[in-house]
C-alpha positions in Angstrom: 82.1 -6.5 -2.0 79.1 -4.5 -0.6 76.8 -7.1 -2.4 78.7 -10.0 -0.8 78.6 -8.4 2.8 75.0 -7.6 2.3 74.1 -11.1 1.3 75.9 -12.6 4.2 74.4 -10.1 6.7 70.8 -11.2 5.7 71.6 -14.8 6.3 73.4 -14.0 9.5 70.4 -12.1 10.8 68.1 -15.0 9.9 70.4 -17.6 11.5 70.6 -15.6 14.7 66.9 -15.2 14.9 66.3 -18.9 14.4 68.8 -19.8 17.0 66.9 -17.8 19.5 63.7 -19.5 18.4 65.4 -22.8 19.3 66.4 -21.6 22.6 62.7 -20.3 23.4 61.1 -23.4 22.2 63.5 -25.7 24.1 63.4 -23.8 27.5 59.9 -22.3 27.5 58.2 -21.4 29.8 61.4 -20.6 31.7 60.1 -21.3 35.1 60.3 -24.1 37.8 64.1 -24.4 37.6 65.5 -27.0 40.1 68.2 -29.7 40.4 66.8 -33.2 39.7 69.8 -35.1 40.5 70.5 -36.1 36.9 74.0 -36.5 35.4 74.3 -35.3 31.8 76.9 -38.0 30.7 74.4 -40.6 32.2 71.7 -39.1 29.8 74.2 -39.4 26.9 75.1 -43.0 27.7 71.5 -44.2 28.2 69.9 -46.5 25.6 68.9 -44.8 22.3 65.2 -44.5 21.7 64.0 -45.1 25.3 60.4 -43.9 25.8 60.8 -42.2 22.3 58.2 -41.8 19.4 58.4 -41.2 15.8 56.7 -37.9 16.3 59.6 -36.8 18.7 62.2 -37.9 16.1 60.5 -36.1 13.1 60.0 -33.1 15.2 63.6 -32.8 16.4 64.9 -33.4 13.0 62.6 -30.8 11.3 63.3 -28.2 14.1 67.1 -28.1 13.3 66.9 -28.4 9.5 66.1 -24.8 8.7 68.7 -23.9 11.2 71.3 -26.0 9.3 70.1 -24.5 6.0 70.5 -20.9 7.2 73.8 -21.5 9.1 75.1 -23.3 6.0 74.2 -20.6 3.7 75.9 -17.9 6.0 79.0 -19.9 6.3 79.2 -20.7 2.5 79.4 -17.1 1.8 82.9 -17.1 3.7 84.3 -20.6 3.2 84.2 -23.6 1.1 81.5 -26.4 1.1 83.1 -29.0 3.3 84.0 -26.5 6.1 80.6 -24.9 5.9 78.9 -28.4 6.4 81.3 -29.4 9.2 81.2 -26.3 11.1 77.4 -25.7 10.9 76.8 -29.4 12.1 79.2 -28.9 15.0 77.6 -25.6 16.0 74.1 -27.2 15.9 75.3 -30.2 18.0 76.8 -27.8 20.6 73.6 -25.7 20.9 71.5 -29.0 21.1 73.7 -30.3 23.8 73.5 -27.0 25.7 69.7 -27.3 25.4 69.6 -30.8 26.5 71.8 -30.1 29.5 69.7 -27.0 30.6 66.5 -29.0 30.2 67.7 -31.3 33.1 66.9 -28.4 35.4 63.2 -28.1 34.1 60.8 -30.5 35.6 58.4 -30.4 32.6 61.2 -31.2 30.2 63.1 -34.3 29.4 66.6 -34.6 28.4 67.5 -37.2 25.8 70.5 -38.4 23.7 68.1 -39.3 20.9 67.0 -35.6 20.8 70.6 -34.7 20.3 71.2 -37.3 17.6 68.2 -36.2 15.7 69.0 -32.5 16.0 72.4 -33.3 14.7 71.0 -35.1 11.6 68.6 -32.2 11.0 71.5 -29.7 11.2 73.6 -31.9 8.9 70.8 -32.4 6.4 70.1 -28.6 6.2 73.8 -27.7 5.9 74.3 -30.1 3.0 71.1 -28.8 1.2 72.6 -25.3 1.6 75.9 -25.9 0.0 74.1 -28.0 -2.7 71.9 -24.9 -3.8 74.5 -22.1 -3.7 75.9 -23.1 -7.2 72.5 -23.5 -8.8 71.5 -21.0 -11.5 68.1 -20.4 -9.9 69.6 -19.4 -6.5 72.0 -16.8 -8.3 68.8 -15.4 -10.1 67.1 -15.3 -6.8 70.1 -13.2 -5.1 70.0 -11.0 -8.3 66.2 -10.4 -7.9 66.7 -9.6 -4.3 69.5 -6.8 -5.1 67.3 -5.5 -8.1 64.0 -5.1 -6.1 65.3 -3.8 -2.7 67.8 -1.3 -1.7 71.3 -2.2 -0.4 72.9 -1.7 2.9 73.2 -3.2 6.3 70.0 -1.6 7.6 68.0 -3.0 4.6 69.0 -6.7 5.5 67.8 -6.0 9.0 64.6 -4.7 7.6 64.1 -7.7 5.4 64.7 -9.9 8.4 62.0 -8.1 10.2 59.6 -8.7 7.3 60.1 -12.5 7.7 59.9 -12.3 11.5 56.4 -10.4 11.0 55.4 -13.2 8.7 56.3 -15.9 11.2 54.1 -14.6 13.8 51.1 -14.0 11.6 50.8 -17.7 10.2 49.7 -19.0 13.5 46.2 -20.3 12.8 45.0 -19.6 16.3 45.3 -15.9 15.6 43.0 -13.7 13.6 44.8 -12.7 10.2 47.0 -9.7 11.3 45.5 -9.8 14.7 47.0 -10.3 18.1 44.2 -11.6 20.1 44.2 -15.5 20.5 40.9 -17.2 19.4 39.3 -19.3 22.1 36.6 -21.8 22.2 33.6 -20.6 23.9 32.2 -22.8 26.7 28.6 -23.4 25.9 25.9 -26.1 26.2 25.5 -28.6 23.4 23.1 -27.8 20.6 22.9 -24.2 21.8 24.2 -21.5 19.2 26.9 -19.4 20.4 26.0 -15.9 21.5 26.7 -13.2 19.0 29.7 -11.1 20.1 29.6 -7.3 19.5 31.9 -6.0 16.8 35.4 -5.0 18.3 36.5 -1.8 16.6 39.7 -1.7 18.7 40.8 -5.2 17.1 40.1 -3.5 13.6 42.3 -0.6 14.6 45.1 -3.0 15.8 44.9 -5.0 12.5 45.1 -1.8 10.5 48.1 -0.5 12.4 49.7 -3.9 12.1 49.4 -3.8 8.4 50.5 -0.4 8.2 53.7 -1.2 10.1 54.5 -3.8 7.5 53.5 -1.4 4.6 55.7 1.4 5.7 58.5 -1.0 6.4 58.2 -2.2 2.7 58.2 1.4 1.5 61.6 2.1 3.2 63.1 -1.2 1.8 62.0 -1.3 -2.0 63.9 0.5 -4.7 60.6 1.6 -6.4 57.6 2.5 -4.1 55.1 1.3 -6.9 56.1 -2.2 -6.0 55.0 -1.7 -2.3 51.3 -2.6 -3.0 52.1 -5.6 -5.0 54.5 -6.7 -2.3 52.1 -6.2 0.4 49.4 -8.1 -1.5 51.9 -11.0 -2.1 52.8 -11.2 1.6 49.2 -11.1 2.7 48.4 -14.0 0.0 51.3 -16.0 1.3 50.1 -15.4 5.1 46.5 -16.3 4.3 47.5 -19.5 2.3 49.8 -20.6 4.9 47.3 -19.9 7.6 44.7 -21.9 5.9 46.9 -25.0 5.4 48.0 -24.7 9.1 44.6 -24.5 10.3 43.4 -27.5 8.1 46.3 -29.6 9.4 46.2 -28.5 13.2 42.7 -27.1 14.1 39.5 -28.8 14.6 37.2 -28.7 11.5 34.7 -26.2 13.0 37.6 -23.9 13.7 39.0 -23.9 10.2 38.1 -20.3 9.2 37.8 -18.7 12.5 41.0 -16.7 11.7 39.1 -14.8 9.0 36.8 -12.6 10.9 35.0 -9.2 10.2 37.3 -7.2 12.5 40.3 -8.5 10.6 38.9 -7.7 7.0 37.9 -4.2 8.0 41.3 -3.6 9.5 43.0 -4.8 6.3 40.9 -2.5 4.2 41.5 0.4 6.3 45.3 -0.3 6.6 45.6 -0.6 2.9 43.8 2.7 2.4 46.0 4.5 4.9 49.1 3.0 3.1 47.8 4.6 -0.2 47.7 8.0 1.5 51.1 8.0 2.9 52.9 6.3 0.1 53.8 9.5 -1.5 55.5 11.0 1.5 59.3 11.7 1.4 61.3 9.2 3.3 62.1 11.3 6.4 58.3 11.9 6.9 57.4 8.4 6.2 59.8 7.2 8.9 58.3 9.6 11.3 54.8 8.2 10.5 56.1 4.8 10.8 57.4 5.5 14.2 54.1 7.1 15.5 52.1 4.0 13.9 54.5 1.5 15.8 54.1 3.4 19.1 50.2 3.5 18.9 50.1 -0.1 17.9 52.4 -1.0 21.0 49.9 0.9 23.3 46.7 -0.5 21.8 47.8 -4.0 21.2 49.6 -4.7 24.5 48.1 -1.9 26.8 44.5 -1.7 25.9 43.7 -5.1 24.1 44.4 -8.3 26.0 45.9 -11.0 23.7 45.4 -13.7 26.3 47.5 -16.6 27.5 49.0 -18.8 24.8 47.3 -21.7 26.3 43.9 -20.0 25.7 43.7 -21.4 22.1 44.8 -24.9 22.8 41.3 -26.4 22.7 41.0 -25.3 19.1 43.7 -27.8 18.1 43.0 -31.4 17.3 46.6 -32.2 18.1 47.7 -32.3 21.8 51.5 -32.1 21.5 53.2 -29.4 23.8 55.1 -28.1 20.9 51.9 -26.2 19.9 51.8 -24.4 23.3 55.5 -23.4 22.7 54.6 -22.1 19.2 51.7 -19.9 20.5 54.0 -18.6 23.2 56.7 -17.8 20.6 54.1 -16.2 18.4 53.0 -13.9 21.2 56.7 -13.1 22.1 57.4 -12.2 18.4 54.3 -9.8 18.3 55.5 -8.0 21.5 59.1 -7.5 20.3 58.4 -6.7 16.6 57.2 -3.1 17.2 60.3 -2.5 19.2 62.5 -3.9 16.9 60.9 -1.9 13.9 61.3 1.3 16.2 65.0 0.6 16.5 65.4 0.0 12.7 63.5 3.2 11.9 65.2 5.2 14.5 68.7 4.0 13.1 67.5 5.1 9.6 66.3 8.4 10.8 69.7 9.2 12.5 71.6 8.1 9.4 69.5 10.2 7.4 70.2 13.3 9.4 
C-alpha cells in the first residue's frame, strides 16, 4: 500500500503542476481584462477552422497530450482503463472550456471552438497512451527502478516533482545553462564586431548556487549518496542535449551556442566542487546547508541580478509565434518559485526529522 500511494502521489503532483502550466500559458500576461461583447455559446457554434492554421491545431493538440498522459496515469492507479480515459478526457475538456471562456475577456487572446476540439483530442490521445503503457513490462521495471534508487514517502514524491520542475525551466534555449538571465541580441552596426563584455562573477555564483540547490535536493532523495554525482551528471547531460536541440530548432543560427558561456561553465565547476564538499554531511546538517543555499540564491538571482523581461530574448528566435513569449514567461516564473518550493520541502523535512 505505501508503494501504491507513493506512485500515485508523484503522478498527482506532476498532473497538478502541468494543469497550472496550461492556465499560465492560456491566460498570460494576466492583464487588460475587459468585456468584449462575446457570447461563449456563439463561439462554440461558429464554423470550425475559421481563421485557423495547422500550427494552431498541432500546438493545441500537443499542449494537452502530456496532461492527458499524466492525468491518465494518475487515474489508472485508482480505477480501470475505461474510466481513466473517460474521466481524464472530460476533465481536460472542462479545463479547456474554462480557458476559452476566460480568454474572451483578454483582448490579445482569441477564443475558438477548434482550440477546444484539438485540446480534447490531445487529452484523449494522452489518456489512451497512458492506460496502454501501464501493463507493459518496461513500465513495471521503470517503477521498480524508481523505488530502488530513491527513498519512499510523500515528501520524496514532492522532491522528485521539484527536480522535474527545475529541469523544465533550465531547458529554455534563451537562458544560459543553469543561469537565470535572458540572453539578448545586442543592437550594433552591421559588420562591426560586438563589444567584449566583462566577465560577470555574480552570474557564475548564481549558476553555482542553482546547481547546488539541485545537488542537495538529490542528496536528500537518493537511497545511496554515491549515486548523487552520477545523477547530477545525467541531469546536466539531459539539459544540455535538450537545450541544444531546442536552440537548433527555435533560435537563429548565430545564437545556437549562446547558452554555453564562460560564466555558466565556471559556475558548474564551482557547484560540483561544493557539492563534493557537503556530500558527506549528515542529513540534518545537509538540509540546513540547502536552506542557506536557497536563501542566498533567492537574494542574488532576484534581488541583485536582473533576469530581464521575457520578451528581451524574442529577437533570438527565428519563430515569431506568441507561444514562445509565454514559454519564456513561464520559465521565469518557475525560476522564481522553485527556491521557495524547495525551502518549503526542506523545512517540512527538517520538522519531520525533529
